[in-house]
TORKOL-523777 format. One record per residue: residue number from 1; residue in three letters; y, x, z of N, C-alpha, C in turn. Coordinates in pm, whole numbers. Atoms other than C-alpha are relative to their C-alpha. Layout:
BEGIN
<tilo k="NUM" r="ALA" n_yy="Y" n_xx="X" n_zz="Z" ca_yy="Y" ca_xx="X" ca_zz="Z" c_yy="Y" c_xx="X" c_zz="Z"/>
...
***
This chain:
BEGIN
<tilo k="1" r="MET" n_yy="-46" n_xx="-135" n_zz="24" ca_yy="2942" ca_xx="-1417" ca_zz="1626" c_yy="-83" c_xx="102" c_zz="77"/>
<tilo k="2" r="ALA" n_yy="82" n_xx="-91" n_zz="-81" ca_yy="2741" ca_xx="-1260" ca_zz="1908" c_yy="-136" c_xx="22" c_zz="-66"/>
<tilo k="3" r="SER" n_yy="128" n_xx="-10" n_zz="67" ca_yy="2424" ca_xx="-1334" ca_zz="1711" c_yy="8" c_xx="98" c_zz="-118"/>
<tilo k="4" r="LEU" n_yy="-19" n_xx="-91" n_zz="112" ca_yy="2557" ca_xx="-1155" ca_zz="1404" c_yy="11" c_xx="144" c_zz="50"/>
<tilo k="5" r="THR" n_yy="-14" n_xx="-133" n_zz="-58" ca_yy="2653" ca_xx="-856" ca_zz="1620" c_yy="-136" c_xx="54" c_zz="46"/>
<tilo k="6" r="ALA" n_yy="133" n_xx="-42" n_zz="-46" ca_yy="2303" ca_xx="-847" ca_zz="1769" c_yy="-88" c_xx="41" c_zz="-118"/>
<tilo k="7" r="TYR" n_yy="77" n_xx="-35" n_zz="119" ca_yy="2140" ca_xx="-849" ca_zz="1424" c_yy="52" c_xx="131" c_zz="-62"/>
<tilo k="8" r="LEU" n_yy="-58" n_xx="-125" n_zz="52" ca_yy="2381" ca_xx="-576" ca_zz="1308" c_yy="-44" c_xx="117" c_zz="86"/>
<tilo k="9" r="GLY" n_yy="46" n_xx="-107" n_zz="-90" ca_yy="2290" ca_xx="-371" ca_zz="1616" c_yy="-144" c_xx="36" c_zz="-28"/>
<tilo k="10" r="LEU" n_yy="140" n_xx="-25" n_zz="32" ca_yy="1920" ca_xx="-409" ca_zz="1536" c_yy="-11" c_xx="75" c_zz="-132"/>
<tilo k="11" r="PHE" n_yy="1" n_xx="-68" n_zz="130" ca_yy="1985" ca_xx="-307" ca_zz="1174" c_yy="37" c_xx="148" c_zz="17"/>
<tilo k="12" r="LEU" n_yy="-46" n_xx="-138" n_zz="-16" ca_yy="2174" ca_xx="7" ca_zz="1281" c_yy="-101" c_xx="85" c_zz="78"/>
<tilo k="13" r="VAL" n_yy="100" n_xx="-73" n_zz="-77" ca_yy="1913" ca_xx="107" ca_zz="1539" c_yy="-124" c_xx="25" c_zz="-86"/>
<tilo k="14" r="ALA" n_yy="116" n_xx="-17" n_zz="88" ca_yy="1629" ca_xx="49" ca_zz="1289" c_yy="29" c_xx="104" c_zz="-108"/>
<tilo k="15" r="PHE" n_yy="-40" n_xx="-100" n_zz="100" ca_yy="1820" ca_xx="252" ca_zz="1028" c_yy="-6" c_xx="139" c_zz="63"/>
<tilo k="16" r="GLY" n_yy="-1" n_xx="-130" n_zz="-67" ca_yy="1877" ca_xx="536" ca_zz="1274" c_yy="-138" c_xx="48" c_zz="37"/>
<tilo k="17" r="ALA" n_yy="135" n_xx="-36" n_zz="-40" ca_yy="1515" ca_xx="527" ca_zz="1389" c_yy="-80" c_xx="59" c_zz="-117"/>
<tilo k="18" r="ALA" n_yy="70" n_xx="-52" n_zz="117" ca_yy="1400" ca_xx="604" ca_zz="1034" c_yy="51" c_xx="137" c_zz="-43"/>
<tilo k="19" r="THR" n_yy="-55" n_xx="-132" n_zz="31" ca_yy="1613" ca_xx="918" ca_zz="1023" c_yy="-38" c_xx="96" c_zz="111"/>
<tilo k="20" r="VAL" n_yy="30" n_xx="-98" n_zz="-104" ca_yy="1604" ca_xx="1230" ca_zz="1238" c_yy="75" c_xx="-28" c_zz="130"/>
<tilo k="21" r="LEU" n_yy="-71" n_xx="36" n_zz="-123" ca_yy="1830" ca_xx="1062" ca_zz="1493" c_yy="-100" c_xx="-48" c_zz="106"/>
<tilo k="22" r="PRO" n_yy="96" n_xx="37" n_zz="-106" ca_yy="1663" ca_xx="1004" ca_zz="1830" c_yy="11" c_xx="-148" c_zz="41"/>
<tilo k="23" r="PHE" n_yy="-6" n_xx="144" n_zz="-26" ca_yy="1656" ca_xx="623" ca_zz="1802" c_yy="-141" c_xx="-56" c_zz="-2"/>
<tilo k="24" r="GLN" n_yy="125" n_xx="76" n_zz="6" ca_yy="1371" ca_xx="380" ca_zz="1866" c_yy="36" c_xx="-146" c_zz="-16"/>
<tilo k="25" r="SER" n_yy="-33" n_xx="140" n_zz="26" ca_yy="1389" ca_xx="33" ca_zz="1720" c_yy="-94" c_xx="-96" c_zz="71"/>
<tilo k="26" r="GLU" n_yy="100" n_xx="90" n_zz="-58" ca_yy="1076" ca_xx="-107" ca_zz="1884" c_yy="44" c_xx="-65" c_zz="131"/>
<tilo k="27" r="PRO" n_yy="-42" n_xx="66" n_zz="-125" ca_yy="1216" ca_xx="-162" ca_zz="2236" c_yy="107" c_xx="-108" c_zz="-22"/>
<tilo k="28" r="LEU" n_yy="-104" n_xx="99" n_zz="28" ca_yy="1521" ca_xx="-343" ca_zz="2096" c_yy="-60" c_xx="-123" c_zz="-66"/>
<tilo k="29" r="LEU" n_yy="63" n_xx="113" n_zz="68" ca_yy="1310" ca_xx="-557" ca_zz="1865" c_yy="-81" c_xx="-84" c_zz="99"/>
<tilo k="30" r="VAL" n_yy="80" n_xx="73" n_zz="-99" ca_yy="1070" ca_xx="-650" ca_zz="2147" c_yy="91" c_xx="-78" c_zz="95"/>
<tilo k="31" r="GLY" n_yy="-93" n_xx="69" n_zz="-89" ca_yy="1360" ca_xx="-735" ca_zz="2377" c_yy="62" c_xx="-122" c_zz="-65"/>
<tilo k="32" r="MET" n_yy="-60" n_xx="112" n_zz="71" ca_yy="1518" ca_xx="-956" ca_zz="2114" c_yy="-103" c_xx="-110" c_zz="-25"/>
<tilo k="33" r="LEU" n_yy="106" n_xx="99" n_zz="18" ca_yy="1185" ca_xx="-1127" ca_zz="2042" c_yy="-26" c_xx="-75" c_zz="129"/>
<tilo k="34" r="VAL" n_yy="31" n_xx="60" n_zz="-130" ca_yy="1117" ca_xx="-1190" ca_zz="2410" c_yy="112" c_xx="-92" c_zz="48"/>
<tilo k="35" r="SER" n_yy="-113" n_xx="82" n_zz="-45" ca_yy="1466" ca_xx="-1331" ca_zz="2467" c_yy="-8" c_xx="-142" c_zz="-54"/>
<tilo k="36" r="GLY" n_yy="10" n_xx="133" n_zz="59" ca_yy="1384" ca_xx="-1623" ca_zz="2238" c_yy="129" c_xx="-52" c_zz="-60"/>
<tilo k="37" r="GLN" n_yy="-130" n_xx="43" n_zz="50" ca_yy="1746" ca_xx="-1636" ca_zz="2121" c_yy="19" c_xx="24" c_zz="-150"/>
<tilo k="38" r="PHE" n_yy="-17" n_xx="-40" n_zz="140" ca_yy="1683" ca_xx="-1506" ca_zz="1770" c_yy="-120" c_xx="-44" c_zz="-82"/>
<tilo k="39" r="SER" n_yy="107" n_xx="36" n_zz="92" ca_yy="1480" ca_xx="-1605" ca_zz="1469" c_yy="-94" c_xx="119" c_zz="-18"/>
<tilo k="40" r="THR" n_yy="99" n_xx="-107" n_zz="17" ca_yy="1159" ca_xx="-1402" ca_zz="1455" c_yy="2" c_xx="52" c_zz="-143"/>
<tilo k="41" r="VAL" n_yy="-1" n_xx="-41" n_zz="141" ca_yy="1168" ca_xx="-1399" ca_zz="1075" c_yy="121" c_xx="88" c_zz="-29"/>
<tilo k="42" r="TRP" n_yy="-120" n_xx="-79" n_zz="27" ca_yy="1527" ca_xx="-1274" ca_zz="1064" c_yy="-3" c_xx="135" c_zz="73"/>
<tilo k="43" r="LEU" n_yy="14" n_xx="-128" n_zz="-71" ca_yy="1455" ca_xx="-1009" ca_zz="1327" c_yy="-87" c_xx="96" c_zz="-80"/>
<tilo k="44" r="LEU" n_yy="89" n_xx="-85" n_zz="78" ca_yy="1167" ca_xx="-878" ca_zz="1117" c_yy="64" c_xx="45" c_zz="-131"/>
<tilo k="45" r="VAL" n_yy="-67" n_xx="-34" n_zz="126" ca_yy="1370" ca_xx="-889" ca_zz="795" c_yy="107" c_xx="107" c_zz="25"/>
<tilo k="46" r="VAL" n_yy="-110" n_xx="-93" n_zz="-28" ca_yy="1671" ca_xx="-710" ca_zz="948" c_yy="-54" c_xx="137" c_zz="41"/>
<tilo k="47" r="ALA" n_yy="57" n_xx="-127" n_zz="-45" ca_yy="1461" ca_xx="-444" ca_zz="1124" c_yy="-66" c_xx="75" c_zz="-116"/>
<tilo k="48" r="THR" n_yy="69" n_xx="-64" n_zz="113" ca_yy="1253" ca_xx="-379" ca_zz="813" c_yy="99" c_xx="57" c_zz="-101"/>
<tilo k="49" r="ILE" n_yy="-99" n_xx="-48" n_zz="98" ca_yy="1550" ca_xx="-352" ca_zz="578" c_yy="73" c_xx="123" c_zz="55"/>
<tilo k="50" r="GLY" n_yy="-67" n_xx="-115" n_zz="-59" ca_yy="1732" ca_xx="-118" ca_zz="817" c_yy="-89" c_xx="123" c_zz="1"/>
<tilo k="51" r="ASN" n_yy="92" n_xx="-112" n_zz="-9" ca_yy="1424" ca_xx="100" ca_zz="864" c_yy="-33" c_xx="56" c_zz="-138"/>
<tilo k="52" r="VAL" n_yy="28" n_xx="-46" n_zz="136" ca_yy="1346" ca_xx="116" ca_zz="491" c_yy="121" c_xx="75" c_zz="-56"/>
<tilo k="53" r="LEU" n_yy="-120" n_xx="-69" n_zz="51" ca_yy="1706" ca_xx="209" ca_zz="407" c_yy="20" c_xx="135" c_zz="69"/>
<tilo k="54" r="GLY" n_yy="-4" n_xx="-131" n_zz="-67" ca_yy="1693" ca_xx="486" ca_zz="670" c_yy="-97" c_xx="97" c_zz="-65"/>
<tilo k="55" r="ALA" n_yy="98" n_xx="-83" n_zz="69" ca_yy="1381" ca_xx="617" ca_zz="497" c_yy="52" c_xx="42" c_zz="-138"/>
<tilo k="56" r="VAL" n_yy="-60" n_xx="-34" n_zz="129" ca_yy="1566" ca_xx="603" ca_zz="164" c_yy="99" c_xx="115" c_zz="17"/>
<tilo k="57" r="LEU" n_yy="-92" n_xx="-111" n_zz="-27" ca_yy="1836" ca_xx="824" ca_zz="316" c_yy="-78" c_xx="131" c_zz="13"/>
<tilo k="58" r="ASN" n_yy="83" n_xx="-120" n_zz="-11" ca_yy="1562" ca_xx="1072" ca_zz="411" c_yy="-47" c_xx="48" c_zz="-136"/>
<tilo k="59" r="GLY" n_yy="46" n_xx="-36" n_zz="134" ca_yy="1427" ca_xx="1062" ca_zz="56" c_yy="111" c_xx="64" c_zz="-83"/>
<tilo k="60" r="VAL" n_yy="-115" n_xx="-57" n_zz="72" ca_yy="1773" ca_xx="1129" ca_zz="-88" c_yy="29" c_xx="140" c_zz="53"/>
<tilo k="61" r="LEU" n_yy="-23" n_xx="-133" n_zz="-58" ca_yy="1824" ca_xx="1417" ca_zz="155" c_yy="-107" c_xx="98" c_zz="-46"/>
<tilo k="62" r="GLY" n_yy="108" n_xx="-87" n_zz="47" ca_yy="1484" ca_xx="1557" ca_zz="55" c_yy="21" c_xx="47" c_zz="-142"/>
<tilo k="63" r="ARG" n_yy="-24" n_xx="-39" n_zz="140" ca_yy="1585" ca_xx="1557" ca_zz="-310" c_yy="106" c_xx="108" c_zz="-12"/>
<tilo k="64" r="PHE" n_yy="-108" n_xx="-98" n_zz="8" ca_yy="1889" ca_xx="1769" ca_zz="-233" c_yy="-21" c_xx="122" c_zz="89"/>
<tilo k="65" r="ILE" n_yy="10" n_xx="-108" n_zz="-97" ca_yy="1782" ca_xx="1986" ca_zz="58" c_yy="-92" c_xx="113" c_zz="-47"/>
<tilo k="66" r="ASP" n_yy="96" n_xx="-101" n_zz="43" ca_yy="1501" ca_xx="2168" ca_zz="-118" c_yy="67" c_xx="121" c_zz="-65"/>
<tilo k="67" r="ARG" n_yy="-67" n_xx="-112" n_zz="67" ca_yy="1748" ca_xx="2382" ca_zz="-310" c_yy="49" c_xx="105" c_zz="99"/>
<tilo k="68" r="PHE" n_yy="-48" n_xx="-93" n_zz="-103" ca_yy="1844" ca_xx="2547" ca_zz="21" c_yy="-112" c_xx="64" c_zz="82"/>
<tilo k="69" r="HIS" n_yy="111" n_xx="-47" n_zz="-83" ca_yy="1494" ca_xx="2637" ca_zz="148" c_yy="-6" c_xx="151" c_zz="17"/>
<tilo k="70" r="ASP" n_yy="4" n_xx="-146" n_zz="-11" ca_yy="1549" ca_xx="3008" ca_zz="88" c_yy="117" c_xx="57" c_zz="81"/>
<tilo k="71" r="ARG" n_yy="-115" n_xx="-45" n_zz="-79" ca_yy="1865" ca_xx="3024" ca_zz="302" c_yy="-43" c_xx="29" c_zz="144"/>
<tilo k="72" r="SER" n_yy="37" n_xx="-40" n_zz="-136" ca_yy="1853" ca_xx="3186" ca_zz="646" c_yy="23" c_xx="-113" c_zz="102"/>
<tilo k="73" r="TRP" n_yy="-31" n_xx="107" n_zz="-94" ca_yy="2002" ca_xx="2879" ca_zz="815" c_yy="-89" c_xx="-123" c_zz="-16"/>
<tilo k="74" r="PHE" n_yy="84" n_xx="116" n_zz="27" ca_yy="1744" ca_xx="2639" ca_zz="670" c_yy="-88" c_xx="-28" c_zz="123"/>
<tilo k="75" r="PRO" n_yy="63" n_xx="30" n_zz="-128" ca_yy="1590" ca_xx="2456" ca_zz="970" c_yy="-153" c_xx="2" c_zz="3"/>
<tilo k="76" r="VAL" n_yy="146" n_xx="4" n_zz="3" ca_yy="1225" ca_xx="2461" ca_zz="854" c_yy="-52" c_xx="133" c_zz="-52"/>
<tilo k="77" r="LYS" n_yy="62" n_xx="-126" n_zz="42" ca_yy="1015" ca_xx="2776" ca_zz="832" c_yy="-76" c_xx="-21" c_zz="-130"/>
<tilo k="78" r="ALA" n_yy="70" n_xx="9" n_zz="129" ca_yy="865" ca_xx="2851" ca_zz="493" c_yy="-146" c_xx="-38" c_zz="19"/>
<tilo k="79" r="SER" n_yy="142" n_xx="32" n_zz="-24" ca_yy="512" ca_xx="2834" ca_zz="640" c_yy="-19" c_xx="-148" c_zz="33"/>
<tilo k="80" r="SER" n_yy="8" n_xx="143" n_zz="-34" ca_yy="576" ca_xx="2487" ca_zz="785" c_yy="23" c_xx="-86" c_zz="-122"/>
<tilo k="81" r="LEU" n_yy="-29" n_xx="75" n_zz="122" ca_yy="723" ca_xx="2367" ca_zz="458" c_yy="-119" c_xx="3" c_zz="-94"/>
<tilo k="82" r="GLU" n_yy="116" n_xx="-13" n_zz="88" ca_yy="424" ca_xx="2498" ca_zz="265" c_yy="-118" c_xx="-84" c_zz="51"/>
<tilo k="83" r="ARG" n_yy="108" n_xx="80" n_zz="-58" ca_yy="177" ca_xx="2334" ca_zz="505" c_yy="25" c_xx="-149" c_zz="-27"/>
<tilo k="84" r="ALA" n_yy="-35" n_xx="139" n_zz="27" ca_yy="360" ca_xx="2003" ca_zz="470" c_yy="-17" c_xx="-33" c_zz="-148"/>
<tilo k="85" r="ALA" n_yy="14" n_xx="21" n_zz="144" ca_yy="366" ca_xx="2044" ca_zz="93" c_yy="-146" c_xx="-15" c_zz="-40"/>
<tilo k="86" r="ARG" n_yy="144" n_xx="11" n_zz="29" ca_yy="-13" ca_xx="2097" ca_zz="85" c_yy="-52" c_xx="-139" c_zz="38"/>
<tilo k="87" r="LEU" n_yy="43" n_xx="133" n_zz="-45" ca_yy="-66" ca_xx="1780" ca_zz="285" c_yy="50" c_xx="-110" c_zz="-93"/>
<tilo k="88" r="TYR" n_yy="-55" n_xx="103" n_zz="89" ca_yy="165" ca_xx="1578" ca_zz="63" c_yy="-70" c_xx="3" c_zz="-135"/>
<tilo k="89" r="ARG" n_yy="71" n_xx="-9" n_zz="128" ca_yy="-3" ca_xx="1710" ca_zz="-251" c_yy="-142" c_xx="-56" c_zz="12"/>
<tilo k="90" r="ARG" n_yy="137" n_xx="48" n_zz="-19" ca_yy="-344" ca_xx="1627" ca_zz="-104" c_yy="-8" c_xx="-152" c_zz="7"/>
<tilo k="91" r="TYR" n_yy="5" n_xx="145" n_zz="-20" ca_yy="-268" ca_xx="1270" ca_zz="2" c_yy="100" c_xx="-76" c_zz="-86"/>
<tilo k="92" r="GLY" n_yy="-95" n_xx="59" n_zz="93" ca_yy="25" ca_xx="1205" ca_zz="-228" c_yy="78" c_xx="-118" c_zz="52"/>
<tilo k="93" r="ARG" n_yy="-86" n_xx="113" n_zz="-32" ca_yy="225" ca_xx="890" ca_zz="-238" c_yy="-60" c_xx="-94" c_zz="102"/>
<tilo k="94" r="TRP" n_yy="63" n_xx="93" n_zz="-94" ca_yy="-30" ca_xx="695" ca_zz="-33" c_yy="32" c_xx="35" c_zz="145"/>
<tilo k="95" r="SER" n_yy="-37" n_xx="-39" n_zz="-136" ca_yy="75" ca_xx="893" ca_zz="272" c_yy="126" c_xx="-73" c_zz="45"/>
<tilo k="96" r="LEU" n_yy="-122" n_xx="73" n_zz="-36" ca_yy="401" ca_xx="696" ca_zz="260" c_yy="-31" c_xx="-130" c_zz="74"/>
<tilo k="97" r="LEU" n_yy="39" n_xx="116" n_zz="-80" ca_yy="208" ca_xx="404" ca_zz="408" c_yy="8" c_xx="32" c_zz="149"/>
<tilo k="98" r="LEU" n_yy="-12" n_xx="-44" n_zz="-139" ca_yy="230" ca_xx="609" ca_zz="730" c_yy="144" c_xx="37" c_zz="37"/>
<tilo k="99" r="SER" n_yy="-141" n_xx="-36" n_zz="-26" ca_yy="609" ca_xx="643" ca_zz="710" c_yy="54" c_xx="-64" c_zz="126"/>
<tilo k="100" r="TRP" n_yy="-42" n_xx="68" n_zz="-124" ca_yy="635" ca_xx="416" ca_zz="1016" c_yy="-27" c_xx="85" c_zz="124"/>
<tilo k="101" r="MET" n_yy="38" n_xx="-79" n_zz="-117" ca_yy="487" ca_xx="683" ca_zz="1245" c_yy="119" c_xx="84" c_zz="50"/>
<tilo k="102" r="PRO" n_yy="-109" n_xx="-80" n_zz="-56" ca_yy="732" ca_xx="855" ca_zz="1482" c_yy="-10" c_xx="147" c_zz="-45"/>
<tilo k="103" r="LEU" n_yy="-15" n_xx="-140" n_zz="41" ca_yy="850" ca_xx="1202" ca_zz="1366" c_yy="-74" c_xx="32" c_zz="-129"/>
<tilo k="104" r="PHE" n_yy="83" n_xx="-29" n_zz="116" ca_yy="564" ca_xx="1246" ca_zz="1120" c_yy="45" c_xx="-81" c_zz="-122"/>
<tilo k="105" r="GLY" n_yy="-41" n_xx="87" n_zz="109" ca_yy="680" ca_xx="951" ca_zz="911" c_yy="133" c_xx="41" c_zz="-61"/>
<tilo k="106" r="ASP" n_yy="-130" n_xx="-47" n_zz="51" ca_yy="1035" ca_xx="1083" ca_zz="883" c_yy="-20" c_xx="120" c_zz="-92"/>
<tilo k="107" r="ALA" n_yy="28" n_xx="-119" n_zz="82" ca_yy="900" ca_xx="1413" ca_zz="750" c_yy="-63" c_xx="-40" c_zz="-133"/>
<tilo k="108" r="LEU" n_yy="62" n_xx="46" n_zz="125" ca_yy="688" ca_xx="1227" ca_zz="495" c_yy="103" c_xx="-51" c_zz="-99"/>
<tilo k="109" r="THR" n_yy="-100" n_xx="54" n_zz="92" ca_yy="989" ca_xx="1047" ca_zz="353" c_yy="90" c_xx="109" c_zz="-57"/>
<tilo k="110" r="VAL" n_yy="-77" n_xx="-114" n_zz="51" ca_yy="1183" ca_xx="1373" ca_zz="326" c_yy="-82" c_xx="75" c_zz="-105"/>
<tilo k="111" r="LEU" n_yy="87" n_xx="-68" n_zz="97" ca_yy="886" ca_xx="1540" ca_zz="154" c_yy="-13" c_xx="-78" c_zz="-130"/>
<tilo k="112" r="ALA" n_yy="8" n_xx="82" n_zz="121" ca_yy="857" ca_xx="1249" ca_zz="-86" c_yy="123" c_xx="23" c_zz="-87"/>
<tilo k="113" r="GLY" n_yy="-121" n_xx="-33" n_zz="75" ca_yy="1216" ca_xx="1322" ca_zz="-183" c_yy="-6" c_xx="138" c_zz="-62"/>
<tilo k="114" r="VAL" n_yy="14" n_xx="-137" n_zz="51" ca_yy="1147" ca_xx="1694" ca_zz="-220" c_yy="-88" c_xx="1" c_zz="-124"/>
<tilo k="115" r="PHE" n_yy="94" n_xx="3" n_zz="111" ca_yy="855" ca_xx="1617" ca_zz="-451" c_yy="35" c_xx="-105" c_zz="-106"/>
<tilo k="116" r="ARG" n_yy="-52" n_xx="93" n_zz="100" ca_yy="1060" ca_xx="1362" ca_zz="-645" c_yy="-92" c_xx="-119" c_zz="-25"/>
<tilo k="117" r="GLU" n_yy="82" n_xx="121" n_zz="11" ca_yy="838" ca_xx="1064" ca_zz="-571" c_yy="85" c_xx="-106" c_zz="-71"/>
<tilo k="118" r="PRO" n_yy="-78" n_xx="105" n_zz="68" ca_yy="945" ca_xx="785" ca_zz="-811" c_yy="46" c_xx="-106" c_zz="101"/>
<tilo k="119" r="TRP" n_yy="-58" n_xx="93" n_zz="-97" ca_yy="1171" ca_xx="539" ca_zz="-631" c_yy="-78" c_xx="-129" c_zz="12"/>
<tilo k="120" r="TRP" n_yy="74" n_xx="127" n_zz="-7" ca_yy="960" ca_xx="235" ca_zz="-721" c_yy="-117" c_xx="12" c_zz="97"/>
<tilo k="121" r="SER" n_yy="115" n_xx="-15" n_zz="-90" ca_yy="652" ca_xx="372" ca_zz="-542" c_yy="45" c_xx="35" c_zz="141"/>
<tilo k="122" r="PHE" n_yy="-55" n_xx="-33" n_zz="-131" ca_yy="858" ca_xx="519" ca_zz="-258" c_yy="37" c_xx="-128" c_zz="74"/>
<tilo k="123" r="LEU" n_yy="-46" n_xx="124" n_zz="-64" ca_yy="1022" ca_xx="184" ca_zz="-183" c_yy="-115" c_xx="-95" c_zz="32"/>
<tilo k="124" r="LEU" n_yy="112" n_xx="91" n_zz="-20" ca_yy="704" ca_xx="-18" ca_zz="-224" c_yy="-86" c_xx="43" c_zz="119"/>
<tilo k="125" r="LEU" n_yy="91" n_xx="-47" n_zz="-104" ca_yy="485" ca_xx="197" ca_zz="1" c_yy="67" c_xx="9" c_zz="136"/>
<tilo k="126" r="VAL" n_yy="-73" n_xx="-7" n_zz="-127" ca_yy="748" ca_xx="260" ca_zz="267" c_yy="24" c_xx="-141" c_zz="54"/>
<tilo k="127" r="ALA" n_yy="-25" n_xx="137" n_zz="-44" ca_yy="835" ca_xx="-111" ca_zz="279" c_yy="-128" c_xx="-65" c_zz="53"/>
<tilo k="128" r="VAL" n_yy="127" n_xx="56" n_zz="-47" ca_yy="468" ca_xx="-208" ca_zz="314" c_yy="-35" c_xx="55" c_zz="138"/>
<tilo k="129" r="GLY" n_yy="33" n_xx="-63" n_zz="-128" ca_yy="409" ca_xx="41" ca_zz="595" c_yy="90" c_xx="-46" c_zz="113"/>
<tilo k="130" r="LYS" n_yy="-95" n_xx="37" n_zz="-106" ca_yy="723" ca_xx="-44" ca_zz="789" c_yy="-6" c_xx="-150" c_zz="31"/>
<tilo k="131" r="THR" n_yy="14" n_xx="143" n_zz="-24" ca_yy="683" ca_xx="-419" ca_zz="743" c_yy="-125" c_xx="-28" c_zz="83"/>
<tilo k="132" r="ALA" n_yy="126" n_xx="20" n_zz="-74" ca_yy="322" ca_xx="-403" ca_zz="865" c_yy="17" c_xx="40" c_zz="146"/>
<tilo k="133" r="ARG" n_yy="-21" n_xx="-44" n_zz="-138" ca_yy="428" ca_xx="-208" ca_zz="1174" c_yy="77" c_xx="-105" c_zz="80"/>
<tilo k="134" r="TYR" n_yy="-80" n_xx="100" n_zz="-70" ca_yy="695" ca_xx="-464" ca_zz="1268" c_yy="-75" c_xx="-132" c_zz="16"/>
<tilo k="135" r="LEU" n_yy="79" n_xx="122" n_zz="-12" ca_yy="460" ca_xx="-757" ca_zz="1198" c_yy="-101" c_xx="11" c_zz="114"/>
<tilo k="136" r="VAL" n_yy="98" n_xx="-21" n_zz="-108" ca_yy="194" ca_xx="-610" ca_zz="1428" c_yy="71" c_xx="-1" c_zz="135"/>
<tilo k="137" r="LEU" n_yy="-77" n_xx="-4" n_zz="-125" ca_yy="456" ca_xx="-541" ca_zz="1696" c_yy="43" c_xx="-142" c_zz="41"/>
<tilo k="138" r="ALA" n_yy="-44" n_xx="137" n_zz="-32" ca_yy="592" ca_xx="-897" ca_zz="1674" c_yy="-118" c_xx="-87" c_zz="40"/>
<tilo k="139" r="ALA" n_yy="119" n_xx="80" n_zz="-33" ca_yy="244" ca_xx="-1051" ca_zz="1677" c_yy="-50" c_xx="36" c_zz="140"/>
<tilo k="140" r="ALA" n_yy="46" n_xx="-42" n_zz="-132" ca_yy="146" ca_xx="-844" ca_zz="1981" c_yy="95" c_xx="-49" c_zz="108"/>
<tilo k="141" r="THR" n_yy="-100" n_xx="44" n_zz="-98" ca_yy="470" ca_xx="-929" ca_zz="2161" c_yy="-8" c_xx="-150" c_zz="24"/>
<tilo k="142" r="LEU" n_yy="1" n_xx="145" n_zz="-13" ca_yy="462" ca_xx="-1300" ca_zz="2090" c_yy="-135" c_xx="-52" c_zz="47"/>
<tilo k="143" r="GLY" n_yy="133" n_xx="38" n_zz="-48" ca_yy="86" ca_xx="-1322" ca_zz="2143" c_yy="-17" c_xx="25" c_zz="147"/>
<tilo k="144" r="THR" n_yy="6" n_xx="-32" n_zz="-142" ca_yy="113" ca_xx="-1153" ca_zz="2480" c_yy="83" c_xx="-99" c_zz="79"/>
<tilo k="145" r="GLN" n_yy="-89" n_xx="96" n_zz="-65" ca_yy="399" ca_xx="-1380" ca_zz="2572" c_yy="-70" c_xx="-136" c_zz="14"/>
<tilo k="146" r="ALA" n_yy="71" n_xx="129" n_zz="-2" ca_yy="193" ca_xx="-1689" ca_zz="2483" c_yy="-119" c_xx="5" c_zz="96"/>
<tilo k="147" r="ALA" n_yy="119" n_xx="-14" n_zz="-84" ca_yy="-114" ca_xx="-1555" ca_zz="2663" c_yy="33" c_xx="-6" c_zz="150"/>
<tilo k="148" r="ILE" n_yy="-36" n_xx="2" n_zz="-143" ca_yy="71" ca_xx="-1511" ca_zz="2991" c_yy="87" c_xx="-119" c_zz="37"/>
<tilo k="149" r="GLY" n_yy="-70" n_xx="125" n_zz="-26" ca_yy="253" ca_xx="-1840" ca_zz="2956" c_yy="149" c_xx="10" c_zz="17"/>
<tilo k="150" r="ILE" n_yy="-147" n_xx="-13" n_zz="-8" ca_yy="610" ca_xx="-1723" ca_zz="2913" c_yy="63" c_xx="-92" c_zz="-102"/>
***
């Protein structure tokens, strides 16, 4: 039961980390990997699914929030929104491969929603980017652990 709770905690933190919430999934994932108590494959699967679903929430919010950009309470200045829009138009859907990057990646997934990126390409590119990030993190963690003889 404790194992299931730990995986659920990782899922929730990874989900939150993909949104505007101030979460970071990497320290938790590294701690769980180093503990040796959990399956590496399942840790990567759970973290990736949580992080991708958090990005999907951003995409959904992007699809609905754009209708409010002319309101005084809208949190993003028109100039910032236009600059972001130029970048997204320039690099397009391929920029979603960088959705794993802190702060910047969250904005990309929201913009993809604003620009109505098709869900198939959104999910594919975000999943590739986020999976690659977690694979590199796990390889670095476990490789370092092996190198120092832990």
